[in-house]
N, C-alpha and C positions, 0 to 999 in steps of 0.2 A: 387363593382359595375363597369356595362360596359361603354364602351366609349360614347356608344349612350344615356345611361343615365345622363351621365357626363355634356354632351354639349346641351341636347334638351332644349327647349325653352318652359316654361309653356302654356296650352292653350291659357289662359285668357290675357298674355301679347303677342301672334301674332298678327299680323297686315295682312290687306289687301292692301299689297304692290304690286304697281303695275308695268308696264313696264319692263326697262333692268334692273331694280335695282332687281325685283321680279327674272326674270330669271336669272340672277347671283348667287341670292343667293340660289336657287334652282337647278341648275348646278353643285354651289359647293357640297350642301351635295349629290346630288346624286352619285358625285364624288367619292367622303370619302365612302359612306356608299355600292353603288355597288361594288367598289373594293374591298373593304373589308371583305365584309360580302356577297358577290353574288345577281346578279340581281333578282332574284326568292326569295330569302330569306327576301327582303327588299320590304316593301308597301307604297304606295304614302303616309300613314299617318306616316312613319317614318321619310320619304324625309320631307315632309311639317315641322314637329316636330324638326328637326335638322335645316332646313333651317329658322324658327321662323317666319314662315308665315302661313295664312291660305291656306285650300283646296281648295277656290274661286280663291286666286293669282296661285297657279297652273295649275286650268283648263283654266286660264285666258291666260297662253302662251302656254300649252301642251293640246292637246286635249286627251291624254290618257297615260298610262305609256308606251305604246311600242313608242310613240313619243319621252319622257323623255328619253328614252334609247337610242335612236338613238342620238339623241342630245350630249348624254353623249358620245357616241362612237365617234360622230363626233370631240368631245374635244379631247380625247384620240387619234385619228389619226393625228390632229395637232400637239401636243405634242411628238407623237414620231417622224413624220417627222423634225421637230424642232431638236428635239435630235440626229437624223441619219444625217440629213446636219451638224449640229456641229460639230461631229466627222469627216466628210468627209471634211470640211472646214479648217480642221488642217495641211492639207495636198493638197493645191489647184492644183499643179502640179505631182501629182501623185498616179494614181488611185487605183496602187495596195497598199501603205501605206493607202489611204483613205479607202479600204474594209477592212483592218487588223484592222485599227484604231475604225471604228464600233466595233468590236469584242470585242477589250480592252475596249472599254467604255460600251459593254453590260454587260461583265462579272462583271465591277465593280458595274454599276447600278444593277446587279441581286445578288449581294452578301450582299447588303444592309438589314439590320435585318426584316424591314418593308415588304420586297418586295413581292409581291403576283402574279408575272407571267404578261403575257401579258392581258390585260384586254380582246381583241380580240379572244384569244383562249380559257378563261374563259367563256365567252359569249357563245361561238360555242358550248363547251359541255353542255349548259344550255338550249339551244335552237337548238333540233333535227331537225326540221322543215328548211330545207334549203330555203323555201319562206317568212318565217319570215323577216320583216324588218331588226332586229338586224342582222339576218345571210349575210344578204346581204350588211351591212356595216363591217360585217367582212370578206368579200370576195372581198370588195373596196380593204380594208385596205391591205389585202396581196397582192392583185391584183399590188397594186402600188410600194408596196415592191420589188418582182420579175422584174418588169418592170426596176427599179431603178437599181437592182443590175446587170441585164443585161447590161444596159447603162455605169455602172463601169466598167465592166468584159470588154466592148467592150475598153473599154479608156484605158485598162490596158493592151490590146493588149492579151487577153488570146488566145489560140488557140481552145478552144470552149465556146466563151461565154456564150451562153448559159445552159451549163452542169455544167460550175462553179455556174453560180447564181443558179440554181438548189443545187448544194451540199451545198452554203452557208445559201441559204433559210433553208433547213433541218437543218444544225446545229443550225441555231436562235430557229429553233423550239426546239431543244433538249435542248436550254439553259433555254426555258420555261419552258419546263416539268422538268426539271431537279431541277428548283428552289421550285418546289413543291413536290415533292417526295424525293429528296435528301435534301433539305433545301438551302437558299440563302447563298452563299458563298461556295458550297459544290467543290468538287475535279473535278466533271465534268463540272462543269461551268467556274472554273478556267482553264481548261484544254482547254476550247474550241478556245481561240485566240491561242494554241499552234496547233489546229487539222486546224484553218483556215491559218494560215502561209502556212502548208505543203499544203493545196489545191491551195492557191494561186500561190506559187510559181510552182508548178508543172503545174499548167494551163499557168502561165506566160510567164516561163522560166528564172524567175530572183531570184535572194534573196532578199526577206524582211526585213531589219533590224527592228526585233522584239523588240529587247532592248531600240532601240530612242523610238517605238509607245510608249511603256508603261511609261518610264519615261515621255512623251508628253500627256498622259491621264487623 
């Protein structure tokens, strides 16, 4: 029996839940289903079923499935930057170590058995139309990431901050792709912190203590 069937709420027991409670239940359900099964594969009926509310509750909160997808991605964006900044906060006075820590922690996260990659990459693959609201959410997330990497690269005194940010952004995307092609915890994912260390050290002209980073992650 599938996970969806195991956790579904029978139609007869679903209620017309209103307000923030309904929104939270629906977003939690969308979060689980969209990430694990894909946005296009999951209809609003499945989200309503998982949330334990009726369809009227959904349309009181979201005017369309597209609106629900954008709200889901907004939650993903918040969580991503919370994790990113938590990694950076482990080394508040050393931007080079902050950058490396982000890769140590990303590799750890991407090694979890249930890891399904980056939700933004997944959505981009499902929605080829660059004008679609979901694709605009993808662009917003990736634009913020590259801007943050640039900021950190400048703080680390990289010789060419923009180039280092581009290289590290490419490495991030490589981790996401490898998690889905080679599988979570694969060799290419585990190699990412070592590659990040080489790039950061070459750009910043200093040695970054990789062993200490690994121990603190």
